[in-house]
C-alpha positions as CSV (number, residue, x, y, z in Angstrom):
1,M,-7.4,9.3,3.8
2,T,-4.5,10.1,6.1
3,L,-0.9,10.7,5.5
4,E,-0.2,7.6,7.5
5,Q,-2.3,5.5,5.1
6,I,-0.5,7.0,2.1
7,D,2.8,6.2,3.8
8,Y,1.7,2.6,4.4
9,F,0.6,2.3,0.8
10,I,3.9,3.7,-0.6
11,C,5.9,1.3,1.6
12,T,3.7,-1.6,0.6
13,V,4.2,-0.8,-3.1
14,Q,7.9,-0.5,-2.7
15,S,8.2,-3.7,-0.6
16,R,5.8,-5.7,-2.8
17,T,4.4,-7.7,0.2
18,F,2.4,-6.7,3.2
19,F,4.8,-8.7,5.4
20,D,7.9,-6.8,4.3
21,A,6.1,-3.5,4.5
22,A,4.9,-4.2,8.0
23,E,8.4,-5.0,9.1
24,T,9.8,-1.9,7.5
25,M,7.1,0.3,9.1
26,H,7.5,-1.5,12.5
27,I,3.8,-2.4,12.7
28,S,1.9,-5.7,12.6
29,Q,0.8,-7.1,9.3
30,S,-2.8,-7.0,10.4
31,S,-2.6,-3.3,11.3
32,L,-1.1,-2.6,7.9
33,S,-3.8,-4.6,6.1
34,K,-6.5,-2.8,8.0
35,Q,-5.2,0.6,7.0
36,I,-4.8,-0.4,3.4
37,M,-8.4,-1.8,3.4
38,K,-9.7,1.5,4.8
39,L,-7.8,3.3,2.0
40,E,-9.2,1.0,-0.6
41,K,-12.7,1.5,0.7
42,E,-12.4,5.3,0.7
43,L,-10.9,5.4,-2.8
44,E,-13.3,2.7,-4.0
45,V,-10.5,0.5,-5.1
46,L,-10.9,-3.3,-4.8
47,K,-8.2,-5.8,-4.1
48,T,-4.8,-4.3,-4.2
49,W,-3.3,-7.7,-3.3
50,E,-3.4,-10.9,-5.1
51,G,-3.1,-13.5,-2.4
52,R,-0.3,-14.6,-0.1
53,G,0.2,-10.9,0.8
54,K,1.7,-9.9,-2.6
55,I,0.6,-6.6,-4.1
56,N,-1.2,-6.8,-7.4
57,A,1.1,-5.9,-10.4
58,C,-1.3,-3.2,-11.7
59,V,-1.4,-1.6,-8.3
60,H,2.3,-1.8,-8.1
61,C,2.7,0.1,-11.3
62,Y,0.1,2.7,-10.4
63,G,1.7,3.0,-7.0
64,Y,5.0,4.0,-8.5
65,I,3.2,6.5,-10.7
66,I,1.6,8.1,-7.6
67,I,4.9,8.1,-5.8
68,L,6.7,9.8,-8.7
69,T,3.9,12.3,-9.0
70,L,4.1,13.2,-5.3
71,L,7.9,13.5,-5.5
72,Y,8.2,15.6,-8.6
73,F,5.1,17.8,-8.7
């Protein structure tokens, strides 16, 4: 896991779509998807997205918990 992957994950959670996150991060959507897939594989998490590039609602909630934990602890 790299800081870049965490940054991409956080941006994706905040943006709610891979398209918007990729635009925000100034990278291609395919590059972002590949990095998120690597992170999923390493953390043994399956399917953070639910089709059409939208992030899964559960992952969205857990993502914010992770973000808040990183910011405040």
